[in-house]
C-alpha positions in Angstrom: -17.9 15.0 -18.0 -15.5 12.6 -15.4 -13.4 9.9 -17.3 -12.0 8.1 -14.3 -12.1 4.8 -14.8 -14.9 2.5 -12.3 -13.4 -0.4 -10.0 -15.8 -3.0 -8.5 -14.5 -3.4 -5.2 -15.7 -6.3 -3.1 -15.9 -5.0 1.1 -14.6 -8.0 4.1 -18.8 -7.3 4.7 -18.6 -8.6 1.9 -16.3 -10.7 0.9 -16.4 -14.7 1.6 -13.9 -17.5 0.7 -10.6 -16.6 -0.6 -10.9 -13.0 -0.2 -12.1 -13.0 3.9 -9.5 -15.1 4.4 -7.3 -12.7 2.3 -8.8 -9.3 4.2 -8.9 -11.6 7.9 -4.6 -11.7 6.4 -4.5 -8.7 5.9 -6.8 -7.1 8.6 -3.9 -9.1 11.1 -1.0 -7.3 9.0 -2.2 -4.4 9.5 -5.5 -3.2 11.5 -7.0 -2.4 8.6 -7.7 -3.4 5.2 -6.1 -1.2 2.8 -7.1 0.3 -0.5 -4.5 -1.7 -2.3 -6.2 -4.9 -0.6 -9.5 -3.7 -2.1 -8.8 -2.7 -5.4 -7.9 -6.5 -6.8 -10.5 -7.7 -4.6 -12.3 -9.2 -8.1 -9.5 -11.8 -8.6 -9.2 -13.3 -5.0 -6.4 -15.2 -6.3 -4.4 -12.6 -8.2 -4.7 -11.0 -4.6 -3.5 -14.0 -2.9 -0.9 -13.8 -5.1 0.3 -10.0 -5.1 0.4 -10.6 -1.6 3.3 -13.3 -1.3 5.1 -11.3 -3.9 4.8 -8.7 -0.7 5.8 -11.0 1.0 9.0 -12.4 0.2 9.7 -8.5 -1.4 9.7 -7.4 1.5 11.2 -9.8 4.3 12.4 -12.8 2.1 15.8 -13.3 1.6 17.4 -10.2 0.4 21.0 -8.6 -0.3 18.6 -5.5 1.0 18.4 -5.1 4.7 14.5 -4.7 5.4 14.5 -0.3 6.1 16.2 0.5 3.0 13.3 -2.3 2.2 11.4 0.1 2.9 11.9 3.2 2.7 12.6 2.1 -1.4 8.8 1.5 -0.8 7.6 4.6 -0.4 10.0 6.7 -1.7 8.1 4.8 -5.1 4.5 6.2 -3.7 5.9 9.2 -3.2 7.2 9.4 -6.3 3.5 7.6 -7.7 1.2 10.4 -5.7 0.5 7.2 -3.9 -1.3 8.1 -0.7 -0.8 4.3 0.8 
C-alpha cells in the first residue's frame, strides 16, 4: 500500500484570478511553472506571500551577496533532496 501524501494541484489551464496571476508571474520570471508554485496552488494567497518572501530574500537588501544567497538555496535544495 502506498502511503504517499496526495495534494490536488491546479494547472495553468484551469487557473483563474489570483492563482492565474501568480502563475503568469512565474512564467515570466522562469519561463515555466515550477513544482514549488503548483504545490501551493490550493491557496493562492499563500503562494503570493511565499513569492514575496522569496523575492525579498533573494533580491532584497542584504549583507549577503546575491551569489551567496543562490548558493545557499542550491545547497539547501540538495540537502533536502529537492528537484529544483
